N, C-alpha and C positions, 0 to 999 in steps of 0.2 A: 054146418060142417059137410063136406063133400064125402061120398063113399069111395070116391077114387083116390089113388095115390098122387101125391104132388109130384109134378115134373117141372123141368127147368123153364119150359114156356108158360107155366101158370102165373109167374110173377117176374117183374123187372129184375134182373141180375146181371152181373158181369163176371166173366170168367177170371180166374185167378191166373195172373200173368207170371211166369217163370222169369227169374232174373236173367238179365241179358249180358251181364258183365263177363267178359272173357279173362280168365286168369292165365298170364302168360306162363311159359314153361319155367322161367326163373321163379315166379311166384309159386308155382306149384312145388318146386323143389323146397322152398322154404316151408310151405304148408305140410309137406310131407315129413319134414323134421319133426314137426310137432312142438309142443310147449309143455315143459315141465316146471311147475312153480318152484321158484327159488326161494320164496319167502311168504309169510301169512298174507302179505299185501297183494300177492298175486292170486286171483281168485279163480283162474281157470287151468284146466288140464286139457290139452288138446293132442289128439293122435289120430293116425290114419289106420284103418283097417280095409285093405285092398284100395278101392277108390272112394272110400266113405271117410269123411272127416268127422270125428266125434269130439264133441265139447262137453266135459264134465265139471261140475263145481269142485274146486280142489279139496275144500274143507270136508265135504261131505261125500264126495265121490259120485253124487247123483248125475246121471246123464241128463242133459238138458237139450243139446241140438245135435242133429246128424245132417250132414249134406253130402249127396253123392255127385261125384263129378265124372264127366266123360270127355274124352278128347274132342276138340273141335277146331279145325284149321291149325293155327300155330299155338293154340293154347288149350283151356279146359273150361268147360261150362258146368254150373250146378244144374243137374237134371231132375234132382228131388231133394226135398228138405223136410225134415221133421222137427218139431219142437215138443218138449214134454207137455203132457196133459195134466201133470201132477203140480198144481199150483203151490203146494207146500214146499216143492223142491226148489222152484225158482219163479219169480213172477217179474222178471225184468223186461227191458226192451230189447228185441232182436237187433235192431239196427245199432244201438249203442254197444251191445255185447260184440257184434261182429266188427265193428271198428276197433275195440278194445283188444279183441283176440288177435286181429290182423296186426295191429300195432305190436303187440306182444311177440307174435310169431316173427314178424320181419326184423325185429331187433335181437332175436336169439341166435 
């Protein structure tokens, strides 16, 4: 064990790449409207606070994901995202949640 602190160049690693998808203005209008669950089958509550989208489990109210958007050209980019560290609150797959949430938002 070394006496020095670990630094990035000590081991092979790759930077975390931010999402590059640009959300159009029309898509951002839909996202800003949010999603209120209409039945027990809809498991997500989605709402915006400023430029941050917050996703909560509808049954428990636990916050699971946050994504902060910034304007970029003709749309918006996600510039930061957070996922809960509370495995008891949610242990699902971010990709499938994002798809389901977007489908729900775009149909509301």
